[in-house]
C-alpha positions in Angstrom: 104.0 97.5 90.1 105.7 99.0 93.2 105.6 102.5 91.7 101.8 102.1 91.1 101.4 101.0 94.8 103.4 104.1 95.9 101.3 106.4 93.7 98.1 104.8 95.0 99.2 105.2 98.6 100.2 108.8 98.0 96.8 109.5 96.3 94.9 108.0 99.2 96.9 110.2 101.7 96.1 113.3 99.7 92.5 112.7 98.8 91.0 111.0 101.8 91.7 110.1 105.3 92.6 106.5 106.1 90.3 104.3 108.1 92.6 104.7 111.1 92.4 108.5 110.9 88.6 108.4 110.6 88.3 106.0 113.6 90.7 108.1 115.8 88.7 111.3 115.0 85.4 109.7 115.8 86.8 108.1 119.0 88.2 111.4 120.2 85.0 113.3 119.4 83.2 111.0 121.9 86.0 111.5 124.4 86.8 107.7 124.5 90.1 106.0 125.1 91.1 103.1 123.0 90.4 100.6 125.8 86.9 102.1 126.3 86.0 101.8 122.7 87.3 98.2 122.6 85.0 97.3 125.5 82.1 99.0 123.8 82.4 97.0 120.6 83.7 93.8 122.3 87.2 93.5 120.8 90.6 93.1 122.4 92.0 96.2 124.0 95.0 96.5 121.6 93.0 96.0 118.4 91.8 99.6 118.3 95.4 100.8 118.3 96.2 98.5 115.5 93.3 99.8 113.5 94.1 103.5 114.2 97.7 103.0 113.0 96.4 101.2 109.9 98.5 98.2 111.0 95.5 95.9 110.4 92.0 96.2 109.1 88.8 95.3 110.9 86.5 92.4 109.9 83.2 93.3 108.2 81.4 92.5 111.4 83.7 94.9 113.4 83.2 97.6 110.7 79.4 97.2 111.1 79.8 97.4 114.9 81.9 100.6 114.6 79.5 102.2 112.1 76.5 101.5 114.4 78.3 102.7 117.5 79.3 106.0 115.9 76.2 106.4 113.8 78.1 106.6 110.5 78.3 104.6 107.4 80.9 102.0 106.5 81.8 104.2 103.6 82.5 107.1 106.0 84.8 104.9 108.1 86.6 103.9 104.9 87.1 107.5 104.0 85.0 107.2 100.9 82.5 109.9 101.9 82.5 113.0 104.0 
């Protein structure tokens, strides 16, 4: 079981960007700091950092807010599409 999880983690790293990586790239493209983005989507100032380091995942409502703010799909944020 653990080896399957390791393989899955490795595959995800090779094949697609993580949510945190996608979010960081989008934020930087808009020249926003983490605190600025947090204010824009009405979340705590440290939560964006936790998302970008893949320490925790956003709720569905926060994913929707992020997708609307950046003009992308939730699938794009999740790294499922280019």
